[in-house]
N, C-alpha and C positions, 0 to 999 in steps of 0.2 A: 732547233728551238736555239741552241747556242750560237749556231751560225748567223740568225735573224740578229741576236742580241750583239754579237761582235760588228756586224754591218752597220747597225745601229748607232753604236758607240764610236766607230770609227768614221761614219760619216758627221757626226757630231762635231767630233774633235777636228776634224778635215773644215768644216764650216765654219768653227771656231778660229782656227787659224787663219783663214781666208779674212775674214770680218777683223781680225787684230792689226794683220798686215795692212788692210785700207785704214785702220783708225788711225796707224802708226804713218801713213804716207800723208796725213791730211794737214796743210799748213798750219803752223801754229802760231798765235799770238803772244807777242813778248808779256812777260809777268805785269811790266808797266811802261806804257807807251812812253817814249821820250817826244819832245817837241820836235815837231818838223823844221828843218833848218833852211834857209834861203839864202843866198849868196853869201855875202860877207867876206870872201875870200882875202887873203892876204899872199901876195906872191913868194915871199920871204918863207912862209911857213907852209903854204901850199895845201891847207885844210881849211874846214870852215870854223869861224868864231861864232860861237852859242850866244846870244844876247840874254838868255836867262839861264845861267849855270845852274846846277843841281846841288843843293846842301845836303851831303850825306854825312855818315858817322864809319869810320873804318871798324868793321867786326873783326876782322881776320889779317895780320901781316905774315910775313914768310919769315920775321927773326932777322931780317938785314935791311930793316928799314924802308920797305916796300908794301904799301897795302894792297892785298889780293881781293879781299871782298869788303863791299861797304853795304850799309842799310841805311834805306831811307826812313822818314817820318811815318810812314805807313807800315814799316815792319819788315817790306819786301828787301831781299837781297839780291846785291848785283855782283857781277865779277868786274872788277877795275884794276887799275894799274896806277898805282899812289906812291911816285918817288917820293921820300922823304917822310913817309906818313907811317906811325906807329898805332896799336890797335887801341882805340877808345878815343882817337883825334876826330875832328870836326874836318871835313874838306869840302872844296868847292869844285866840283864834277863839270864836265863837259861829254858829251856824247858825241864821238867822232866817226859815228856809222859802226864801225868794225872793232872799237874799242871803247871804252869809257876813261879818260884821262883824268886825274885829280891832283889836287895841288891842296897843300894845308891852308885852311880857311884863316884870312887875316884879321 
């Protein structure tokens, strides 16, 4: 009887591990989709210019004047690179694909 219970519990744990591994392997959608960027590259900069920048509020800085996390109007938080921006400041941000660059809003 104990052997049957051990086999059942062991099989259940193995199945749970397999299912959780497959669930983690699924592609994940971003928390807030950024707008698709087309063309508008500048040879000097080498990256795209977004026609519709995002307006975000810095929610966390590193203490050296660089914002590292920002919150949108919907309350979702993003990892950003905001040079010269401290916590609580409003920023204009552009999604560059691998990084979200921010500048102080004017």
